[in-house]
C-alpha positions in Angstrom: 12.7 -39.1 33.1 9.0 -38.9 33.4 7.3 -40.2 36.5 6.4 -43.9 35.9 3.7 -43.6 38.6 1.7 -40.8 36.8 -1.9 -41.6 36.6 -4.3 -40.3 33.8 -7.2 -38.1 34.6 -10.4 -39.7 35.6 -12.7 -41.0 33.0 -15.5 -38.4 32.4 -18.9 -38.8 30.7 -20.5 -35.6 29.4 -24.0 -34.6 30.3 -26.7 -34.1 27.5 -26.4 -30.6 25.9 -28.9 -27.9 27.1 -31.1 -25.8 25.1 -29.5 -22.2 25.8 -32.5 -20.4 24.4 -35.1 -22.3 26.3 -35.0 -20.3 29.4 -33.9 -16.7 29.2 -33.4 -16.4 33.1 -31.0 -19.2 33.1 -27.3 -18.6 32.8 -26.0 -19.0 29.3 -23.1 -21.0 30.6 -23.6 -23.0 33.8 -21.0 -25.6 34.0 -21.7 -28.9 32.4 -21.7 -31.5 35.3 -19.6 -34.6 34.6 -21.3 -38.0 35.3 -19.7 -40.7 37.1 -17.4 -43.0 35.1 -19.1 -45.6 33.0 -16.4 -48.2 33.8 -13.2 -48.5 35.7 -10.0 -48.5 33.6 -6.8 -50.1 34.5 -3.9 -47.9 34.9 -2.5 -46.4 31.7 0.7 -47.7 30.2 2.9 -44.6 29.8 5.8 -44.3 27.6 8.1 -41.5 26.8 8.6 -40.4 23.1 11.3 -38.5 21.4 9.6 -35.2 21.6 9.0 -35.3 25.3 5.4 -35.9 25.0 3.8 -38.8 27.2 2.4 -41.5 25.1 -0.8 -42.7 26.6 -2.6 -45.8 26.0 -5.7 -47.3 27.7 -6.1 -51.1 28.4 -9.8 -51.5 28.9 -12.0 -54.6 29.9 -14.3 -53.9 26.9 -14.1 -52.8 23.2 -15.5 -49.4 23.3 -12.6 -47.0 23.1 -12.2 -44.0 25.6 -11.3 -40.9 23.5 -8.4 -38.7 24.7 -9.7 -35.1 24.3 -7.4 -32.0 24.9 -8.3 -29.7 27.8 -7.4 -26.2 27.1 -6.3 -23.7 29.5 -8.7 -20.8 29.3 -12.0 -21.4 31.1 -14.0 -20.2 28.1 -12.3 -22.9 26.0 -13.0 -25.5 28.6 -16.6 -24.6 28.6 -16.7 -24.9 24.8 -15.1 -28.4 24.9 -17.6 -29.7 27.7 -20.5 -28.3 25.4 -19.3 -30.2 22.4 -18.6 -33.4 24.5 -22.2 -33.2 25.9 -23.5 -32.8 22.2 -21.6 -35.8 21.0 -22.8 -38.0 23.8 -26.3 -36.9 23.1 -26.1 -38.7 19.7 -23.7 -41.4 20.6 -24.8 -42.8 24.0 -21.7 -45.1 24.2 -19.3 -42.2 23.8 -16.5 -42.0 26.6 -13.7 -39.6 26.9 -10.8 -38.5 29.1 -9.7 -34.8 29.2 -5.9 -34.1 29.2 -4.3 -30.7 30.0 -1.1 -29.7 28.3 0.9 -30.1 31.6 -0.3 -33.7 31.8 0.9 -34.4 28.4 4.2 -32.7 28.8 4.9 -33.1 32.5 8.6 -32.4 32.3 8.3 -29.0 30.5 7.3 -26.6 33.3 8.1 -23.7 31.2 6.1 -24.8 28.3 4.0 -21.6 28.1 5.7 -18.7 29.9 3.3 -16.3 31.6 4.9 -13.4 29.9 3.3 -14.3 26.6 0.3 -12.3 25.4 -3.1 -13.9 25.4 -3.2 -14.5 21.6 0.4 -15.7 21.4 -0.1 -18.0 24.5 -3.3 -19.5 22.8 -1.5 -20.2 19.6 1.5 -21.8 21.4 -0.9 -24.0 23.3 -2.6 -25.1 20.1 0.7 -25.7 18.4 1.6 -28.1 21.4 -1.7 -29.9 21.2 -1.3 -30.5 17.3 2.0 -32.0 18.1 0.3 -34.4 20.6 -2.5 -35.1 18.1 0.1 -36.2 15.4 2.2 -38.1 17.9 -0.7 -40.3 18.9 -1.1 -39.1 22.4 -4.5 -37.4 21.8 -7.5 -38.2 19.8 -9.1 -34.7 19.1 -9.3 -31.3 20.4 -12.1 -28.6 20.2 -11.1 -25.3 18.7 -12.6 -22.2 17.2 -12.3 -21.4 13.6 -10.3 -18.1 14.3 -7.8 -20.2 16.4 -7.2 -22.8 13.7 -6.5 -20.0 11.1 -3.8 -18.5 13.1 -1.8 -21.7 13.6 0.0 -23.3 10.7 -1.2 -26.9 9.7 0.7 -29.7 11.3 -0.8 -32.7 9.6 -4.2 -32.3 11.4 -7.7 -32.2 9.8 -11.2 -30.8 10.6 -13.1 -34.0 11.5 -16.5 -32.3 12.1 -18.1 -28.9 11.9 -20.8 -28.7 14.5 -23.8 -26.6 14.2 -22.9 -23.0 14.4 -23.7 -20.8 17.4 -24.8 -17.2 17.0 -22.1 -15.5 14.7 -23.2 -12.0 15.6 -21.5 -9.3 17.7 -23.5 -7.9 20.7 -23.3 -4.6 22.3 -23.5 -4.8 26.1 -25.0 -1.7 27.7 -26.3 -0.7 31.2 -30.0 -1.7 31.8 -32.3 0.5 29.9 -29.9 1.9 27.5 -29.5 1.4 23.7 -26.9 2.0 20.9 -29.0 5.1 19.9 -28.5 6.4 23.4 -24.7 6.6 23.0 -23.9 10.2 22.8 -20.7 12.0 21.8 -17.9 10.9 23.9 -19.4 7.7 25.0 -16.6 5.2 25.7 -17.1 1.7 24.1 -14.6 -1.3 24.9 -13.7 -3.8 22.3 -10.8 -6.0 21.3 -10.3 -5.8 17.4 -9.6 -3.1 14.7 -12.3 -4.5 12.6 -14.9 -3.9 15.3 -13.5 -0.4 15.9 -13.8 0.6 12.2 -17.3 -0.5 11.7 -18.5 0.8 15.1 -17.1 4.4 14.4 -18.6 4.2 10.8 -22.1 3.7 12.5 -21.4 6.2 15.2 -18.4 8.6 14.6 -19.0 10.6 17.7 -18.2 7.8 20.2 -14.8 6.9 21.6 -13.2 3.5 21.7 -11.0 1.7 24.1 -9.0 -1.6 23.5 -9.7 -4.4 26.1 -8.0 -7.5 27.1 -8.9 -10.1 29.6 -11.8 -12.6 30.3 -15.4 -11.8 29.3 -16.6 -11.4 33.0 -14.1 -8.7 33.6 -15.2 -6.7 30.4 -18.9 -7.0 31.4 -17.9 -5.8 35.0 -16.5 -2.6 33.6 -20.0 -1.7 32.0 -21.8 -2.8 35.2 -19.3 -0.4 37.3 -19.7 2.5 34.9 -16.1 2.4 33.9 -17.3 1.9 30.2 -20.5 2.9 28.5 -20.6 -0.3 26.5 -18.6 -3.3 25.2 -18.7 -5.2 22.1 -18.4 -9.0 22.4 -19.2 -12.2 20.4 -22.6 -13.6 21.0 -21.3 -17.1 21.0 -19.0 -16.2 24.0 -22.0 -15.2 25.9 -23.4 -18.8 25.5 -20.3 -20.2 27.4 -19.3 -17.4 29.8 -20.7 -17.0 33.3 -23.0 -13.9 32.7 -25.9 -14.9 35.2 -24.8 -12.2 37.6 -25.0 -9.6 35.0 -28.5 -10.2 33.6 -30.3 -7.9 36.0 -28.0 -4.8 35.3 -27.0 -5.2 31.7 -28.7 -5.1 28.3 -27.5 -7.3 25.5 -28.2 -5.8 22.0 -27.0 -7.8 19.1 -26.0 -6.2 15.8 -27.0 -7.6 12.5 -24.4 -9.1 10.2 -24.8 -6.3 7.7 -24.2 -3.5 10.3 -21.3 -5.1 12.2 -19.6 -8.0 10.1 -18.1 -10.7 12.3 -14.6 -12.2 11.8 -14.4 -15.3 9.8 -15.6 -18.4 11.7 -16.9 -16.4 14.7 -19.3 -18.5 16.7 -18.0 -21.8 14.9 -16.4 -24.6 16.8 -14.3 -27.3 15.0 -13.3 -30.9 16.1 -9.5 -31.4 15.0 -7.8 -34.7 14.8 -4.7 -36.2 13.1 -4.9 -36.7 9.3 -4.0 -40.5 10.0 -7.2 -40.9 12.1 -9.7 -41.4 9.3 -11.9 -43.8 11.5 -12.1 -41.2 14.3 -12.9 -38.4 11.7 -15.7 -40.5 10.3 -17.0 -41.3 13.8 -17.1 -37.5 14.8 -18.4 -36.4 11.4 -21.4 -38.8 11.8 -21.9 -37.7 15.5 -21.7 -33.9 15.0 -21.0 -32.6 11.5 -23.6 -30.0 10.1 -23.7 -29.3 6.3 -24.9 -25.8 6.5 -22.2 -24.8 9.0 -19.5 -26.5 6.9 -20.8 -24.7 3.9 -20.4 -21.3 5.6 -17.1 -22.3 7.1 -15.7 -23.1 3.6 -17.0 -19.9 2.1 -15.5 -17.8 4.9 -12.2 -19.6 4.8 -11.8 -18.9 1.0 -12.8 -15.2 1.6 -10.6 -14.9 4.7 -7.7 -16.1 2.7 -8.1 -13.5 -0.2 -8.6 -10.9 2.5 -5.1 -11.8 3.9 -6.1 -13.5 7.1 -3.2 -15.7 8.4 -0.7 -13.9 6.4 0.7 -10.2 6.8 -2.6 -9.1 8.3 -2.9 -11.9 10.8 -2.2 -9.7 14.0 -5.5 -7.5 13.7 -6.7 -7.4 10.1 -9.2 -4.5 9.4 -11.4 -7.0 7.5 -14.4 -9.3 8.1 -16.5 -11.9 6.5 -19.6 -14.0 7.5 -21.7 -16.6 5.5 -25.2 -17.3 6.3 -27.8 -19.7 4.9 -31.5 -19.1 3.9 -34.0 -20.5 1.4 -32.2 -18.8 -1.5 -28.8 -20.5 -0.8 -25.5 -19.3 0.8 -24.9 -15.5 1.2 -21.6 -14.0 2.0 -21.2 -10.7 3.5 -17.7 -9.1 3.7 -16.0 -5.9 4.9 -12.5 -4.6 4.1 -10.6 -1.4 5.1 -7.4 0.2 5.2 -6.6 0.7 8.9 -6.3 4.5 8.4 -9.6 4.8 6.5 -12.8 6.1 8.4 -15.3 4.3 6.4 -15.0 0.6 5.7 -16.3 -1.0 2.4 -19.1 -3.6 2.6 -20.3 -6.3 -0.2 -22.9 -9.0 0.2 -24.3 -11.4 -2.4 -25.4 -15.2 -2.8 -22.2 -17.2 -3.5 -23.6 -20.7 -3.7 -23.3 -22.9 -6.7 -26.2 -22.8 -9.2 -28.9 -25.5 -8.9 -29.6 -24.9 -5.1 -26.4 -26.7 -3.9 -25.4 -25.6 -0.4 -21.8 -25.0 -1.4 -19.8 -22.0 -2.2 -18.8 -21.2 -5.7 -15.1 -20.2 -5.5 -15.3 -17.8 -8.5 -18.3 -16.0 -6.9 -16.4 -15.7 -3.5 -13.4 -14.3 -5.3 -15.5 -11.8 -7.3 -17.2 -10.6 -4.2 -13.8 -10.1 -2.3 -12.3 -8.4 -5.3 -14.9 -5.8 -5.2 -13.6 -4.7 -1.9 -9.8 -5.0 -2.8 -7.6 -2.7 -4.7 -6.1 -3.5 -8.0 -2.5 -3.6 -9.3 -1.6 -2.2 -12.7 1.9 -3.2 -14.1 2.8 -0.2 -16.2 5.7 0.0 -18.6 7.3 3.4 -18.1 9.0 3.3 -21.5 12.8 3.5 -22.3 13.3 6.9 -20.5 11.9 9.7 -22.2 8.6 10.5 -20.1 6.6 11.6 -23.2 7.1 7.9 -24.7 4.9 6.5 -22.0 1.6 5.4 -23.1 -1.6 7.6 -22.5 -3.2 4.5 -20.6 -0.1 4.2 -18.4 0.0 7.9 -17.7 -3.8 8.0 -16.7 -3.3 5.2 -14.4 0.0 6.6 -12.8 -2.0 10.0 -12.3 -4.9 8.3 -10.3 -2.7 5.7 -8.4 -2.7 5.9 -4.6 0.5 3.7 -4.2 3.4 3.6 -6.6 5.8 0.6 -6.3 9.0 0.8 -8.3 12.6 -0.4 -8.3 15.9 0.8 -10.0 14.4 -0.4 -13.3 11.4 1.9 -13.1 11.7 5.0 -15.1 12.0 7.8 -12.4 11.3 10.3 -15.3 7.6 9.6 -15.4 7.2 9.9 -11.4 6.3 13.5 -11.7 3.1 12.5 -13.5 2.0 10.9 -10.2 -0.5 12.5 -7.8 1.4 14.3 -5.1 -0.7 12.5 -2.5 0.4 9.1 -3.9 2.7 6.9 -1.7 5.9 6.0 -3.5 7.6 2.9 -2.3 11.0 2.1 -3.7 12.2 -1.5 -3.6 15.9 -2.0 -3.8 16.5 -5.5 -5.4 20.1 -5.5 -3.9 18.6 -5.5 -0.4 15.0 -6.8 -0.7 13.8 -10.0 -2.4 11.4 -10.4 -5.1 8.9 -12.0 -2.4 9.2 -8.7 -0.4 8.1 -6.8 -3.5 5.1 -9.2 -3.9 4.2 -8.8 -0.3 4.3 -5.1 -0.6 1.8 -5.3 -3.6 -0.5 -7.8 -1.8 -0.5 -5.7 1.3 -1.5 -2.4 -0.4 -4.0 -4.1 -2.7 -5.6 -5.7 0.4 -6.0 -2.3 1.8 -8.2 -1.4 -1.2 -5.5 0.8 -2.8 -5.1 1.5 -6.5 -1.6 0.3 -6.9 0.9 0.9 -9.8 3.9 -1.4 -10.2 6.2 0.8 -12.3 8.5 -1.0 -14.6 11.2 0.3 -17.0 10.5 -0.5 -20.8 7.8 -3.0 -21.1 6.8 -5.0 -17.9 6.3 -8.4 -19.5 9.2 -8.3 -21.9 11.0 -10.4 -19.2 9.3 -12.7 -16.7 10.0 -10.7 -13.5 6.8 -8.9 -13.5 5.0 -12.0 -14.9 5.9 -13.9 -11.9 4.7 -11.0 -9.6 1.5 -11.1 -11.5 1.2 -14.8 -11.0 1.5 -14.3 -7.2 -1.3 -11.8 -7.3 -3.5 -14.1 -9.3 -3.0 -16.9 -6.8 -4.1 -14.6 -4.0 -7.0 -13.5 -5.9 -6.0 -9.9 -6.5 -7.0 -8.3 -9.8 -4.4 -6.8 -12.0 -3.9 -5.4 -15.5 -0.9 -4.9 -17.7 -0.1 -1.7 -19.6 2.6 -2.5 -22.3 5.4 0.0 -22.5 8.0 0.8 -25.4 11.1 -1.1 -24.7 14.6 0.5 -25.0 15.4 -2.7 -27.1 13.5 -1.2 -30.0 13.4 2.4 -29.0 17.1 3.2 -28.6 18.2 1.8 -32.0 15.2 3.8 -33.6 16.4 7.1 -31.9 19.9 6.2 -33.1 18.7 5.8 -36.7 19.4 2.1 -36.8 16.6 -0.1 -38.1 16.9 -3.5 -36.5 15.6 -5.7 -39.5 14.9 -5.5 -43.2 11.6 -7.2 -44.3 12.9 -7.9 -47.9 15.8 -10.0 -46.7 13.9 -11.8 -43.8 16.6 -10.8 -41.3 16.3 -12.3 -37.7 16.6 -10.4 -34.5 18.3 -11.8 -31.4 18.0 -10.3 -28.0 20.0 -11.1 -25.0 20.4 -9.8 -21.4 24.0 -9.1 -20.7 23.6 -9.6 -16.9 22.6 -13.2 -17.4 25.2 -14.2 -20.1 28.0 -16.5 -19.1 31.5 -14.9 -18.6 33.1 -17.2 -21.2 32.4 -18.9 -24.5 33.5 -22.3 -23.1 30.8 -24.5 -21.8 32.0 -27.0 -19.3 29.1 -29.4 -19.4 29.1 -29.5 -23.3 25.8 -27.5 -23.9 25.3 -24.9 -26.6 26.9 -21.6 -25.6 24.8 -18.4 -26.4 28.0 -16.8 -27.8 28.4 -19.6 -30.4 24.7 -18.9 -31.5 25.3 -15.1 -31.8 28.5 -15.7 -33.8 26.8 -18.1 -36.3 23.5 -16.1 -36.5 22.7 -13.7 -39.3 20.7 -10.5 -38.9 21.2 -8.2 -35.9 21.8 -8.8 -32.3 20.9 -6.6 -29.2 22.3 -7.1 -25.7 20.8 -5.0 -23.0 22.6 -4.4 -19.8 26.0 -4.8 -21.7 28.3 -2.1 -20.3 29.2 -3.6 -16.9 30.3 -6.9 -18.7 31.4 -5.5 -22.0 35.0 -6.7 -21.9 33.8 -10.3 -21.1 31.1 -10.2 -23.7 33.3 -9.0 -26.5 36.1 -11.4 -25.6 33.6 -14.3 -25.7 32.2 -13.4 -29.0 35.7 -13.2 -30.4 36.4 -16.6 -28.9 33.3 -18.0 -30.4 34.5 -16.9 -33.9 32.8 -13.7 -34.6 34.8 -11.4 -37.0 37.1 -8.9 -34.9 36.2 -6.1 -37.5 32.3 -6.7 -37.1 30.8 -3.2 -36.7 29.3 -2.5 -33.2 27.3 0.2 -31.7 26.8 1.3 -28.0 23.8 3.4 -27.3 23.7 5.2 -23.9 20.7 6.9 -22.6 18.6 6.0 -25.6 15.6 8.4 -26.4 16.8 11.0 -24.0 18.5 14.4 -25.2 21.7 13.2 -23.5 21.7 10.1 -25.8 25.1 9.0 -27.0 26.1 6.8 -29.9 29.5 5.0 -30.0 30.5 3.1 -33.1 33.6 0.7 -33.4 34.7 -2.8 -34.4 34.1 -5.7 -32.1 37.7 -6.0 -30.9 37.9 -2.3 -29.9 34.4 -1.3 -28.7 35.3 -2.2 -25.0 38.3 0.0 -25.1 36.4 2.9 -26.8 33.6 2.6 -24.2 36.1 3.2 -21.4 37.8 6.0 -23.3 34.5 7.8 -24.0 33.1 7.1 -20.4 30.1 5.3 -21.7 28.0 4.4 -18.6 24.8 2.5 -18.0 22.1 2.4 -19.2 23.5 1.3 -22.5 22.9 -1.5 -25.0 25.1 -3.2 -27.4 24.1 -3.7 -31.1 26.0 -5.6 -33.7 25.1 -7.1 -37.1 23.5 -5.9 -40.1 21.8 -3.1 -38.2 25.1 -1.2 -37.7 25.7 -0.7 -41.4 22.7 1.6 -41.8 23.6 4.6 -39.7 24.1 7.9 -41.5 21.1 9.1 -43.4 18.8 8.2 -40.6 20.7 10.1 -37.8 17.9 12.3 -36.5 18.3 12.4 -32.7 19.0 14.2 -30.6 17.7 17.5 -31.9 20.4 19.7 -33.1 20.1 23.3 -32.0 21.8 26.1 -30.1 21.3 24.3 -26.9 22.7 20.9 -28.0 25.2 19.5 -25.5 23.9 21.7 -22.6 21.9 20.4 -19.6 19.2 22.4 -17.9 17.9 21.6 -14.4 14.3 22.7 -13.6 14.1 23.1 -9.8 10.6 23.1 -8.8 8.0 22.3 -6.1 5.7 19.5 -6.6 2.2 20.9 -6.4 -1.1 19.6 -5.2 -2.4 19.6 -8.8 0.1 19.1 -11.5 -0.4 21.3 -14.7 1.1 20.5 -18.1 4.6 22.0 -18.2 5.4 23.8 -21.6 9.1 24.7 -20.5 10.7 21.2 -20.6 9.6 20.3 -24.3 10.4 23.8 -25.4 14.0 23.4 -24.0 14.3 19.9 -25.3 13.4 21.1 -29.0 16.4 23.2 -29.0 18.7 20.2 -28.2 19.1 20.6 -24.4 18.9 17.8 -21.8 16.3 18.7 -19.1 16.5 17.4 -15.5 13.4 18.0 -13.5 14.2 18.1 -9.8 11.4 18.5 -7.1 12.9 19.7 -3.8 9.5 20.6 -2.3 6.3 18.8 -2.0 3.0 20.6 -1.3 0.4 18.1 0.2 -3.0 18.2 1.9 -3.4 15.9 4.9 -6.8 14.8 6.4 -6.1 17.1 9.4 -5.2 20.1 7.3 -8.6 19.6 5.2 -10.5 19.2 8.4 -9.2 22.6 9.9 -9.5 24.3 6.5 -13.1 23.4 6.1 -13.9 24.3 9.6 -12.3 27.7 9.4 -13.7 28.5 6.0 -17.2 27.4 7.0 -17.3 29.6 10.0 -16.0 32.6 8.1 -18.5 32.2 5.2 -21.4 31.5 7.6 -20.7 34.7 9.5 -20.5 36.9 6.3 -23.4 35.2 4.3 -25.9 34.6 7.0 -25.2 37.6 9.4 -27.7 40.6 9.1 -26.0 43.5 7.2 -25.8 46.4 9.5 -23.8 48.7 7.2 -24.1 49.3 3.6 -20.5 49.0 2.6 -19.2 45.6 3.7 -16.7 43.3 2.0 -15.3 39.8 2.2 -12.0 39.3 0.7 -10.7 35.8 -0.1 -7.0 35.9 -0.7 -5.0 33.0 -2.2 -1.3 33.2 -2.2 -0.6 30.3 -4.7 -2.2 28.2 -7.3 -2.3 25.3 -4.9 -4.2 27.6 -2.4 -6.8 28.1 -5.2 -7.1 24.4 -5.7 -7.5 23.8 -2.0 -10.1 26.6 -1.7 -12.3 24.9 -4.4 -11.8 21.5 -2.9 -12.9 22.9 0.4 -16.0 24.5 -0.9 -16.9 21.2 -2.6 -16.6 19.3 0.7 -18.6 22.0 2.3 -21.4 21.8 -0.4 -21.0 25.6 -1.0 -22.2 26.7 -4.6 -19.6 28.8 -6.3 -22.4 31.4 -7.0 -22.1 32.3 -3.3 -18.9 33.8 -4.1 -20.5 36.5 -6.2 -20.6 38.8 -3.1 -17.0 38.1 -2.3 -13.8 39.8 -3.6 -10.9 37.5 -4.8 -7.3 38.5 -4.4 -4.3 36.5 -5.7 -0.6 37.0 -5.2 1.1 35.4 -8.2 0.2 34.9 -12.0 0.0 31.2 -11.5 -2.7 31.6 -8.9 -4.6 34.0 -11.2 -4.4 31.3 -13.9 -5.5 28.6 -11.5 -8.6 30.7 -10.5 -9.5 31.2 -14.3 -9.6 27.5 -14.5 -12.8 27.6 -12.5 -14.3 30.5 -14.6 -13.4 33.2 -11.8 -11.4 36.4 -12.3 -9.2 38.1 -9.6 -10.3 41.4 -8.4 -6.8 42.2 -7.2 -3.2 41.1 -8.1 -0.2 43.1 -7.4 2.3 43.8 -10.2 5.0 42.4 -7.9 4.0 38.8 -6.9 4.5 39.4 -3.3 2.0 39.0 -0.2 3.4 42.1 1.3 2.8 44.2 -1.7 -0.8 42.9 -1.9 -1.2 43.8 1.8 0.1 47.4 1.2 -2.5 47.9 -1.6 -5.5 46.2 0.0 -5.4 47.1 3.8 -5.8 50.8 3.4 -9.2 50.2 1.5 -10.7 48.1 4.3 -12.6 48.9 7.5 -13.7 47.2 10.7 -17.0 46.1 8.9 -15.1 44.1 6.2 -13.4 40.8 6.6 -10.4 38.9 5.2 -9.8 35.2 4.7 -6.3 34.2 3.6 -5.3 30.8 2.2 -1.7 30.0 2.2 1.0 27.4 2.5 3.0 26.6 5.6 6.1 28.7 4.4 4.2 31.9 4.2 5.6 35.0 6.3 3.9 38.4 5.8 2.8 41.6 7.3 -0.8 41.1 6.3 -2.0 39.8 9.6 -0.3 42.6 11.7 -1.6 45.3 9.3 -5.2 44.0 9.5 -4.9 43.9 13.2 -4.0 47.5 13.4 -6.8 48.5 11.1 -9.3 46.4 13.2 -10.3 44.4 10.2 -11.5 40.8 11.0 -9.0 38.4 9.7 -8.9 34.5 9.3 -5.7 32.9 8.6 -6.1 29.4 7.0 -3.5 26.9 6.2 -4.4 25.4 2.8 -1.8 22.9 2.4 1.5 21.8 4.1 5.1 21.8 2.6 7.6 19.1 2.9 11.2 19.6 1.8 13.4 16.8 0.2 17.0 18.0 0.1 19.4 15.6 -2.0 22.4 14.3 -0.3 25.6 15.9 -0.7 26.7 13.2 -3.1 23.6 13.5 -5.1 23.9 17.4 -5.1 27.5 17.3 -6.3 26.7 14.8 -9.1 23.9 17.1 -10.3 26.0 20.2 -10.3 28.6 18.4 -12.3 26.1 17.7 -15.1 24.3 20.9 -15.4 24.9 24.1 -17.3 21.8 26.1 -16.5 19.3 26.2 -13.6 15.7 27.5 -13.7 13.8 27.9 -10.5 10.0 27.8 -10.8 9.1 28.9 -7.2 10.5 30.9 -4.4 10.4 27.9 -1.9 12.4 25.9 -4.4 15.1 28.5 -4.4 15.1 28.5 -0.6 15.4 24.7 -0.4 18.2 24.6 -3.1 20.3 27.1 -1.2 19.8 25.2 2.0 21.1 22.1 0.1 24.1 24.2 -1.1 24.9 25.2 2.4 24.7 21.7 3.6 27.4 20.8 1.0 29.5 23.7 2.0 28.7 25.6 -1.2 27.1 29.0 -1.9 26.0 31.0 -4.9 29.5 32.3 -5.7 30.6 28.7 -6.1 27.8 28.3 -8.9 29.1 31.4 -10.6 32.7 30.2 -10.7 31.5 26.9 -12.2 29.7 28.8 -15.0 26.3 27.5 -13.8 23.8 30.1 -15.1 20.7 30.9 -12.9 17.4 32.1 -14.2 14.0 32.8 -12.5 10.6 31.7 -13.9 8.7 34.6 -12.1 9.2 37.9 -10.4 8.8 36.3 -7.0 11.5 33.8 -7.9 13.8 36.5 -9.1 13.3 38.3 -5.7 14.1 35.0 -3.9 17.2 34.5 -5.8 18.4 38.1 -4.9 17.5 37.5 -1.1 19.5 34.2 -1.0 22.4 36.0 -2.9 22.2 33.8 -6.2 23.5 35.9 -9.0 21.1 35.7 -12.1 22.6 35.2 -15.6 19.7 37.1 -17.0 16.0 38.3 -16.3 13.4 37.8 -19.0 11.5 40.9 -20.1 8.3 38.9 -19.9 8.0 35.7 -17.8 7.1 33.4 -20.8 8.4 30.2 -22.0 9.7 31.9 -25.2 11.7 34.5 -23.2 13.3 31.9 -21.0 14.4 29.8 -23.9 15.8 32.9 -25.5 17.9 33.7 -22.5 19.2 30.0 -22.6 20.2 30.5 -26.1 22.0 33.8 -25.5 24.0 32.2 -22.7 24.9 29.3 -25.0 26.2 31.7 -27.7 28.3 33.6 -25.0 29.7 30.4 -23.4 30.5 29.0 -27.0 29.4 25.5 -25.8 27.5 24.3 -28.8 28.5 20.6 -28.3 27.7 17.7 -30.5 25.8 14.7 -28.8 27.2 11.9 -30.8 30.6 10.3 -30.0 32.1 9.0 -33.3 35.0 6.8 -33.7 
């Protein structure tokens, strides 16, 4: 039980507010003295409530109420509260108040705020308890900062008044006589937020930063003692902090809002009361509300919501916004950044309503914030065949920075994406739709170009539409790129027109995963099977295979003719497409007998009578029925592949498998630029002491060529400077890549091998020459040792990094069970594939026994196959697409495996 003899704190009257700018020598925050009580109060009548809070009422001798005000724990918050109370009393002389701490409101809860809580968590928990006291009637109002309020969920409280805003800017605090310009490389600056760190490093990248916690005086003391060169703090905090003792030794240099944008609501105090206290809210509003400050707060609150404050970015969002007023109206400045980016993005414009009204236009605020955000594109990947994706979708996919897809997304189009794009797989069986939306919001708020990849057409069903609706509510821009749906594409590829215009036939579409399991409706409603059975025209049911026995049984139960012709289309539009035809009462058994697996759709009705003369897919050639796997590496720059369509035209199914990814990180680019810049500087600017000197640039792969050109562009080097350099490449692919830039190789060995190039080049060089070699992380060669022996200056540069993605044993065995031929396109792909085989306990001999033919796409690949003991089924006379297809055709004739692709019954 609560102590019945508990006395409330003494009545306090605030002193008049001080002019903090009147005297620069005065402390910005001398404590506000409390006057003597205006009247003596009788002891409070205290009653315990269900929540443990002490309900306090005051029985006074006069009619003027004594307002109960929250006294927060931190000294800085207490100073803010007393400042506001003094400002109210200056305008309302009869204003009286009492201050109540959290312990006085909840005396029985000693462990209310554990000391183990962090500073932010502790402040949030304290606010939540004060909110509870407000709504329970034990407090009248509290003073909080705008950032505080944004971090605590609403609990039936309201903003009663928005006082005049204090200085919203950030201030750099340094030793006396120093300035921001004097901070040199390595200077240590203390701060407490990611948004300050990002903006400060954008202004001066050479400094270092250190995260700080603790009270304001402790931070200033670190600068005074020399532990830090400077700290960044809020100007408004200096108004309330005890900084008098630092004035003689420190300099306070404010940043402009455009240079260092503050967080939303910085410098703004708020008066919070219960939603039920409209009388109190009116009183406080009349006493202290400022129209300009309220307009700024509303604009910043809207922008903060769009930037993600208070949601997934609440812990330390790398974003900021600040509204200011002038003669032109309300101006909003905003900053947004991905936490990993070095340069934040800024935008600033007038956002007030037309006509000079001092109020933010929500649309203008949204437009400004959207200019700093990313955009989401909902792209229909099509029915499965990658070449059926729209050109618009392919273009957006190639430029995307983040790709979000689920099991319905067509994985066949992912190779079109940039190798640097982040791919995020969402498993609907493990993650909710809300989780997917949160992922889209998070990436877009980081300023990323996001693609939501959907199978077929994104808006055919409402899943993607609901996701887009969530983005629209959050103020994220999006676009929709329609795709070809399997509903129409699969029957077209099977030669089954769905309708006939002259007869006006209807078309019905259902999702098998959402159909009931029986034709009997317990509630008497109309069953979809009854509609299907009574309808003319054609009916398409997608996702039908898993529930096929239930679907066919329900259709028969609904009265559909058992001999109605049906068709099942598996892997529609792919070269592995299969068509199974049969009567309704037998189609489920035929599907099991012929191993028809998802994805497949069921078609019945008039469309099934038209198969025959329109049977045109898959292509019928010598390779029909065979499956070829292209094992490749995923390059930095994707080039159009001629091999896949050439094999497909001959009837074979092609599986593209990337086991290796080449990528370029920021660290790799920085080291490459540094090494290349030094090497070129030495050769181009050093005096020529000898007549015969040469600079050789060696590129081992096509990706090394692209990395060289990208580095030259970043360094600002004109390609004409390479006129005095000699260029060497190792592979035909690298030579072709060089030609894309209008350059020709001076040397390429007949055998695509770096050691062969070293044997040809090194004997021709001397100590006055120089060699720069750009390669991937997997290169091993004798080039370096040979140049060292010949005393030739040598610079070895890593142009890109290599990442291996080995399939699981289950995935590898499934792949090997499907394929007849394997074509390797790079030596590193051979090595990675063999590593995967060994992990599954297999080797090259096992492939030969399974009659899986192996082919190389280049001489270097052929050498890698021999090195890893993979027996080749054939080596082309010339490494061209036509020769490789010819080898596949020869193997098909020898194997006698010219299979038909359609299953007929």
